[in-house]
C-alpha positions in Angstrom: 151.3 95.4 79.9 149.8 94.2 83.2 148.2 97.4 84.5 147.0 95.7 87.7 150.6 94.7 88.6 151.9 98.3 87.8 149.2 99.9 89.9 149.5 97.3 92.6 153.2 97.8 93.0 152.7 101.6 93.1 149.9 101.3 95.7 152.1 99.0 97.8 154.5 101.9 98.3 151.8 103.8 100.3 152.7 101.9 103.5 156.2 100.6 102.7 158.9 100.9 105.3 160.8 103.3 103.0 157.8 105.6 102.8 157.5 105.5 106.6 161.2 106.3 107.1 161.1 109.3 104.7 157.8 110.5 106.3 159.5 110.4 109.7 162.5 112.2 108.4 160.3 114.8 106.7 158.4 115.4 109.9 161.7 116.2 111.6 162.7 118.5 108.8 159.3 120.2 109.1 160.2 120.9 112.8 163.5 122.5 111.7 162.4 124.5 108.6 158.6 124.6 108.5 158.1 125.6 112.1 161.4 127.1 113.3 162.9 128.4 110.1 166.2 126.4 110.4 167.9 125.6 107.1 169.0 122.1 107.7 170.5 120.5 104.6 172.0 117.6 106.5 169.0 115.5 107.5 170.8 112.6 105.8 173.4 112.8 108.6 170.8 112.3 111.3 169.5 109.3 109.4 173.1 107.9 109.1 173.6 108.4 112.8 170.4 106.4 113.5 171.4 103.6 111.2 175.0 103.3 112.2 174.4 104.0 115.9 171.8 101.3 116.0 173.7 98.7 113.9 177.1 99.2 115.5 175.6 99.1 119.0 174.0 95.7 118.2 176.8 94.1 116.2 179.9 95.4 118.0 178.8 96.0 121.5 176.0 93.4 121.9 173.4 95.8 123.1 169.7 95.0 122.9 167.3 96.4 120.4 166.0 99.1 122.7 169.4 99.9 124.2 170.7 100.4 120.6 167.9 102.8 119.9 168.8 104.8 123.0 172.4 105.0 122.0 171.5 106.2 118.6 169.3 108.9 120.1 172.1 110.0 122.4 174.4 110.3 119.5 171.8 112.3 117.7 171.6 114.8 120.5 175.4 115.1 120.7 175.6 115.7 116.9 172.9 118.4 117.1 174.8 120.1 119.8 178.0 120.0 117.8 176.1 121.5 114.8 174.1 124.0 116.7 176.5 125.5 119.2 178.7 127.3 116.7 176.0 128.2 114.2 172.6 128.9 115.8 173.7 132.4 117.0 174.5 133.3 113.4 172.3 133.7 110.3 170.4 130.6 109.1 172.6 130.2 106.0 175.6 129.3 108.2 173.6 126.3 109.5 172.8 125.3 106.0 176.5 125.3 105.1 177.5 123.4 108.2 174.8 120.7 107.9 175.4 119.9 104.3 179.2 119.7 104.9 178.8 117.6 108.1 176.6 115.1 106.3 179.2 114.5 103.7 182.0 114.4 106.3 180.1 111.8 108.3 179.5 109.7 105.2 183.2 109.7 104.4 184.1 108.8 107.9 181.9 105.7 108.2 183.0 104.5 104.8 186.8 104.8 105.4 188.8 101.6 105.4 190.4 102.4 108.8 187.0 102.0 110.5 186.0 98.9 108.5 186.0 96.7 111.7 183.5 99.0 113.3 181.4 100.5 110.5 181.9 97.9 107.7 183.6 100.5 105.5 182.2 100.8 102.0 180.6 97.4 102.4 178.3 98.5 105.2 176.7 96.4 107.9 174.1 93.7 108.0 172.6 91.1 110.4 171.5 93.5 113.2 167.7 93.0 113.0 167.4 89.5 114.5 166.2 90.7 117.9 163.7 93.1 116.3 162.2 90.2 114.4 162.3 88.0 117.5 159.8 90.2 119.2 157.5 90.1 116.2 153.9 89.7 117.5 152.6 88.4 114.2 152.4 84.6 113.5 154.4 83.2 110.7 152.8 83.3 107.2 151.6 85.6 104.5 149.2 88.5 105.1 147.2 89.5 102.0 145.4 92.8 101.9 145.4 93.8 98.2 147.7 95.1 97.0 149.7 94.4 100.1 150.9 90.8 100.2 153.6 90.6 102.9 155.2 88.1 105.2 155.0 88.4 109.0 158.5 90.1 109.0 157.5 92.6 106.4 154.2 93.3 108.2 156.0 93.8 111.5 158.4 96.4 110.0 155.5 98.3 108.5 153.6 98.3 111.8 156.6 99.4 113.8 157.6 102.1 111.3 154.1 103.6 110.8 153.5 103.5 114.6 156.6 105.7 115.0 155.2 108.0 112.3 151.9 108.2 114.2 153.6 108.9 117.5 155.8 111.6 115.9 152.8 113.3 114.3 151.0 113.4 117.6 154.1 114.7 119.4 154.6 117.5 116.9 150.9 118.4 116.8 150.8 118.8 120.6 154.1 120.7 120.8 153.2 123.1 118.0 149.9 123.9 119.8 151.8 124.5 123.1 153.4 127.7 124.2 156.8 126.2 123.1 155.4 125.8 119.6 154.1 129.3 119.4 157.5 130.6 120.3 159.4 128.6 117.7 156.9 129.7 115.0 157.4 133.3 116.1 161.1 132.8 115.8 160.5 131.7 112.2 158.7 134.9 111.5 160.9 137.4 113.3 163.4 136.2 115.8 164.4 139.8 116.8 160.9 140.5 117.9 160.9 137.3 120.0 164.2 138.2 121.5 162.9 141.6 122.4 160.2 139.9 124.5 162.9 138.2 126.7 162.8 134.8 125.1 166.1 132.9 124.7 166.0 132.4 120.9 169.2 130.4 120.9 167.8 127.8 123.4 164.6 127.4 121.4 166.5 126.9 118.2 168.7 124.3 119.8 165.7 122.4 121.2 164.1 122.4 117.8 167.3 121.2 116.2 167.5 118.3 118.7 163.9 117.4 118.3 163.9 117.3 114.5 167.2 115.5 114.5 165.9 112.9 116.8 163.0 112.2 114.5 165.5 111.9 111.6 167.5 109.4 113.7 164.4 107.3 114.2 163.8 107.5 110.5 167.3 106.1 109.9 166.6 103.1 112.1 163.3 102.4 110.4 165.0 102.7 107.0 167.6 100.0 107.7 165.5 97.5 109.6 164.5 95.6 106.4 167.9 96.1 104.7 171.6 96.5 105.4 173.4 99.8 106.3 175.2 101.2 103.2 177.1 104.5 103.3 176.1 105.2 99.7 172.5 105.6 100.9 173.3 108.8 102.8 174.4 111.1 100.0 173.2 114.7 99.7 170.4 113.5 97.4 168.8 111.8 100.3 168.4 115.1 102.1 167.0 116.8 99.0 164.4 113.9 98.6 163.3 114.7 102.1 163.1 118.4 101.3 161.0 117.5 98.2 158.6 115.4 100.3 158.2 118.1 103.0 157.6 120.9 100.4 155.2 118.6 98.4 152.9 118.1 101.4 153.5 121.6 103.0 156.4 122.7 105.1 154.5 123.9 108.2 151.8 121.2 108.3 151.1 118.2 110.4 150.1 115.7 107.8 152.0 117.2 104.8 155.2 115.2 105.3 153.2 111.9 105.5 151.1 112.5 102.4 154.1 114.0 100.6 156.1 110.8 101.2 153.3 108.6 100.0 152.8 110.6 96.8 156.5 110.8 96.2 157.1 107.1 96.4 153.9 106.1 94.6 154.7 108.4 91.7 158.3 107.0 91.5 157.0 103.4 91.4 154.1 104.2 89.0 156.3 106.1 86.5 158.9 103.3 86.6 156.3 100.6 86.0 154.6 102.5 83.2 157.8 103.4 81.4 159.1 99.8 81.8 155.9 98.4 80.3 155.9 100.9 77.4 159.5 100.1 76.6 158.9 96.4 76.7 155.9 96.8 74.4 157.9 98.8 71.9 155.8 101.9 72.3 158.8 103.8 73.5 161.8 103.1 71.3 164.1 106.0 72.3 164.7 104.7 75.8 166.4 101.5 77.1 165.6 99.8 80.4 168.8 101.2 81.9 167.6 104.7 81.3 164.2 104.4 83.0 165.5 105.2 86.4 167.0 108.6 85.6 164.0 109.5 83.4 161.5 108.8 86.1 163.3 111.4 88.4 163.2 113.9 85.5 159.4 113.4 85.2 158.9 113.7 88.9 161.1 116.8 88.9 159.0 118.4 86.2 155.8 117.7 88.2 157.4 119.3 91.3 158.4 122.4 89.2 154.7 122.7 88.2 153.7 122.4 91.8 156.1 125.1 92.9 154.7 127.4 90.2 151.0 126.8 90.8 150.9 125.8 94.5 154.2 126.8 96.2 152.7 126.2 99.7 152.3 122.5 99.0 149.2 120.4 99.2 148.2 121.2 102.8 150.2 124.5 103.2 148.7 127.9 103.9 149.8 130.5 101.3 149.4 133.4 103.8 151.7 131.6 106.2 154.2 131.0 103.4 154.5 134.7 102.7 156.1 135.2 106.1 158.2 132.0 106.1 161.9 132.1 105.6 
């Protein structure tokens, strides 16, 4: 087994566009749950809105790259209002029910055959990234920084995606250190106490839902730039992957979602490579190559169970803060 190839492929996931997209979505989820206490189980819906809002705007309406991003963000705000208006005045579990249902409803809507001309139906959409690549500042060729051997297009996607992650991290850091951030964290601890001080809890929750959803929308755009838009990517499992990443790094932390995303995807790649090599060498005889995919998720799940038992606050989380969290 070529260990250098296995570890190289795993290390390459550290800065892959997928890792950046999941980190960005996890930062948005941290705003919802980690800082405000909102149980959002539909972050996949915000990513789908970003992906489809961007792709449809480019392909069907001929909008520019930046205009398409603006349209996706507007759709994200509208979607957050639709979710938040009937639920944010109620207990947090109502928001959880509504968000997980709305994500599935949205996925079925975009995959229906009646909207095939607009959304591509079950076949999805492709060919919407030409303008993005046309503004690529990097010269044509391969860029080798072991273990990262990428083309100019692949490098541009990574630079763009991780730049958004950096900007989102700075934004959340500044907002959570501001008076607004102190209020939303107080809402997480005891919203009745915050309400008794004259603060509009509903308005702060709505603002948090919009902010975290907007970051999820940007994550959806980054996720599809190097690939096509497929409705099957936005199943409930996507949201639970994002939850796993957020909890792995620490729910109410700045860098937790980023490190959590890196660890999650590196471990997935590493376990797949190791299992594939051991099966090919005949060391493992009770597995076939088709079974490696599910088995790696089982192994990652066992590791996360151990993490929850021995360090429930995550890698960067504060255990004292966790005791008061929802």
